[in-house]
N, C-alpha and C positions, 0 to 999 in steps of 0.2 A: 588124519585129521588132514585135507587142504589147506594149506595159508589162507588167514583171511580176507588178505587182500584179494582171494581168487572169487571168493564169496562177495564181495561190495559190487551194489550196481553200479555200471559203466560208467564215468564220468567223473562219480565223488571222489574215487581216490585222489583228483589232481588238485580238489579245491582245498582251501587255504583260508581261516580266518581274518576278517576283513580285519583291518586296525581301524581302529577310533580315538577320538579325545577322550578326556577324562579317566583313565588308566589311575587313578591315585595312586592303589596299591603297590600298583606294580614299579609305581614308580619311587613311592616309598622304601620298598625294597631293595631296589638297584642303589640307591643313594642311602639311606640308611638313613635319613629322615624322617620325623613322623608325619603319618597324616594329614594332622591338624596345624603342622605347620607347613605347608605345602599350598600356597597362592594358585590355584588352576586354570590357567588360563587356555587350555585347550579343550575345554567344553563348554557351547554356548550356549547354557542355560540361562533361566533367569535368576539375574544378581542379587536380589531380596529373597532370592527361596521362595517357598511353595505358603499361599496364601493361610494364617492363621485358623481363617473358618476351613478350609480345606483342612487340615492338621485334626481341627476338632470330632468335622465329619468322618473321617477314619477311625480314629480313636473311638466313637460312639457306635461304629461296625464292628467292634469288634464284640458285642456279644452274639454278631451273624456266625463268628469263623465256625461254629460248629454245623454248618448247616453246608448247602451246594449253594453257588453264588448263582443271581441270574444268569444263566447262561446266553438268553438272548439281549440282557444287558437292555430291557425297556424300559426302565427309567431312565439311564443315560441317553440314551437313543434320541427318547423324547425332549429333553430339553435342548438335546444337539438341534433337533430337528424343528424348534421355536426358537432359537437362537438364528439360526440362518435362514428361516421359514421356505420348507422344506418338509418336507415328511415321515414318517419313521421310518418308513419302508426306504426311503433312497439312502438307510445309512447302515455303519457296521462298524461294530466297534472291537478291539484286535489289543492284542497283548505287546502293549508298543506300538509304532507306526511300521517298526520290522519284520511284527509278523504278519500284518498287511502285506507288504509286498514280497513275501514268500509265497503267500495264500493265494493273492493276485496269480505271480506264473505260475505255480502248481497246476491252478484252475484252469489255466486257458492256450499255458504251452506247451508243446511236445519237442520233442529231438527233432531237430533241424530245422524248426520255423527260426525264422529271423526277427532281431529286436533291437530297434536304433538307440544310445545312449553317447552323449556329451562327454568329451573327456578335458578335463579332469570333471568329474561329479562325484556323488557322494558312493562310495565302494561298494554299498551293501546291495547295490541294485543288479551288480554284475553278477555274484554271488548266487541270488534268488533265479536268476536267469541261468549261468550255468549247470545248477541243480539238475532243471529240467533235461539238458542235453540241448537248447536252442544256442543257437550261435549269434554274435553279439560284430555289429555294426558302430565303430564308434566313431566318433566326428567332432575332430579337433576344433578346441574354441579359434577364434576370429580373433581380429586386433585387439590388443589392450584386454583380451580373454572374457569378450564379449561372446555370445552364443552367435553364432554365425547360421541363420535364418535360412538362408540360398542352401549351405553345402547340408544342413539337416533335413530340408524336404526332397533334398534330389535322393537322399543316402534313403529314403523315405520306402523308397518303390521295390514293391515283393515284400513288404516287413509283418509281420502279423500284430507287432507292439512297441511303441517305443516309451520311453521315457526321461521325463523333463524337471530338475528341479527349479524351482523359482519361489526366492532367490536360489543361485546355483552356490552348492557348497564342492568345494572352500572359498571361490572368491568372493559369495556374499553380495551377487548385482544381476538383479532383479534386467526380466527379457521383457521387453515394451509392450503393452499391449496387444496393439493393432499386428505388430510381429508374433508374437503367440499365437496371436487367432488365425492367423497364414497357415501356422502349422497345422493349428485343430480343422481348421479348415480341411488343408490337403488329405487327412488323415481320417476325416468322414469319408472324406470323398473315396476313398480309397479302402474302407473297410476297414481301417488300423486303430487297433485298443491303445486306448494314451492313456497314460500313468504320471499324474501330472502332482508332483510333492510340493506342497505349500507349508511345509514344517514352520518356516523362518520368516511368510509372511506375514505374520501377525505382531514381529517387530516394527513393519513397516509404515508407516504416513500412509493413508489413505487405504489402507487394509482393503476393506471391503469392497471398495471400488474396482482394487488391481485383481482380489481372487475368483477364480471362473466358478466356484459353485454356483452362484444364478447361472448359468449357462448351462446346464447336465442338461435343460428340456430341450436343447437345440443338438448339444453332443451326445446323442444316445450311447455313446464310444470311450466318454469322456470318465476318468475315475479320477475323484480331486482326495489326496491325504491329509491327513489334518493328524495334531498329537497334543498332548497333553504335558509333553516333556521337556519346551524347549521352554514357551513365557508362561507358563503354568506351574512349573517344578515342580511335578508329579513325577520328574527322572525317576526313581526309584521305585515308583509304584505300578511301571508299565502300561501306560495307559494310551492310544491311538484309535485313530476311528478315519473311515472314508466313507465319502459323500458320492452318489452316483445312481445313474436311470437304476428302477424297480428291478429289473430284469437282469442287471449285473450284481445287484445286491444279494437277489435271491439265489445264485451261483453259490453268489461266495459263502451264502448263513448255512448254504447246504452242504459247504466241502471244510466250514472251519470246523477244528474238536469245541468240543462242547467243553463249558466252568472256563472259557480260555483267559476272564477278567476276573479277578478275584472280587470278593465284597468289598474291602478296604479300599481300592483302586477304583470302584462305579463311586462309592458314597462321596470320597475325596472328589471324584471329578464333578460331578454333579456340581459341589459348590461351588468347587473351583471357577467353574463356566459363570456361575450367576457373581461373583464378588470381584465386581467392577470397581470398586476404591483400588487394589489391588494391580489391579490391570492397569490402570491408571496409573496411580505412583512409579511401576514394572516402567511402562511406557514414557513417564517424564526425568525417568534415571537415564534408561538409553539413550533419548536425543540430546542428554545434557551431555553426559559422558562420554558418546560417540565424538561429540567435538572436542573436548580435554584430550582424548585420545589421538583425533584424529593430527592433531596440533602437535605433540607431543612425540607420537610416533614418526611423524615426518621430518622432526628435526634429528634422529637419529641418525647419525651418519653411515652411508652405503644403503641407506632403505629405500623404496619406491613403496609407497601407501597408497593402493586402490583406495577410492573415495568409496566408503561399503554402502547398500542398502538393508543389509542387516543388522545384528548383534555384535556382527564378527567386522575382524580387519584381514584382509589376504593382503600378505606383502610378500614383493621379490627383494632379494639380500645378497643379490650376486657379488656386488661394491664390497660387502663389506668383510670377507676376506674368510668367514665362518662357508660352511656348508648347512645348510636347516638342522642335517643329526650334531652337529657341532656343538651348534649353538647353542640346543634342543637341551643337547647333555650339561652344558656349560653355565645355563639360567637353571639349571637342577639343583646345580650344588648352592646357590641362593635361595632354593627352595620356591620356585618359581618355576611353571611350568606352561610349556608353550605346545602347541601339536605343530609338529614336523611333518610338512606334509609331501615327503618323497615319497607317500606309497600312494597317494594318488595318479592315477593313469593320466599319461599325458605331460605331466610336470618333471621340469629337472631337480633338480636335489638342493633347489635353491630358493626354495617356499616355506612359507609358516604360515600360520593364523591365529590369531589372537582375538579370543573373545572378550566385550563388555565387561567388566566388573563395576562393583561399589567404589569413589572415589578413593578412598584412602588406599586400594588396594590399586589400583590404575596407579596414584600416583609411587607406589612402593614397585613398580611393575619399570617405568620408568628410570625411575633410579635406579637401579640393578641392570636394565640396557646401560646408563652411564657408564655404569663401572665396568662393562663386559664388551662396549664395543665404544 
């Protein structure tokens, strides 16, 4: 028998799992602290958790477990379509937004194609592209870690696809709408596919005005990614969706695996999108606690805190005397978990990311930081 490594598809052997926040079980194993005793600031999800109405809907859907789920997610797509004023044929639903990243690259990229993305940005984009054998051009962020529009447009020459995260992860910074449209115009002119990740945009004030969903008619090359993971708190159920012109959606619907979203997730997502009261309470909490944390984190010696647009803080900690890994490990001994950003391409090992949580938890975070730094 030949070595298994000799039978693996070319390019796959070099791939490594992407590092993510929210790995509480691993942190508990490494620290010896129980999961329930760890405050997780590494994962930027709804601090209020899942809507009670959505949880009730998931519970009620247990009676459907013996049957296959709706492979086309018809009801959920109808609800999403109504919410955004588009057609059901403009929407695809995935097993979390990450599945749609891989589905999109698998559907449109071939070996040798060129893909452009910022550095740093969400690491799963790179994994999805590398799997296809395509080549990545990374564009370094500009001053103050802002998206460099001119450099990005220059790098797009000859590209097949671009990835943009808005607000960007891990920097929590928005791209101004007029600058984003410059990129979209350039991509349309050159027939370049655009994968625009708006997963964190729902935490931003005036989200509907900032979203590019209403522009899918103008930009036939645009795919807008959204998720029920962050704002809606359906993290463990894995539900994401994409909105684009019907031609793109038809391709993706033909390629996706059947029954990719389970019946509990679909039922919960339908109700979560309609639970306006829960979403309003979440946005109000995020608004208040961002202000509180901005003030508190800015007083930590050695921290340079970027003013966030999303529900998490990006922090330069060069002057603390710690690396990000050292500080992350130190805080974990106190039961506090933050995101070490060392794994993000294009960043030195002195950056961290901290999510906005409940007030009592944010108070505890600042107290622990006061002890450690």
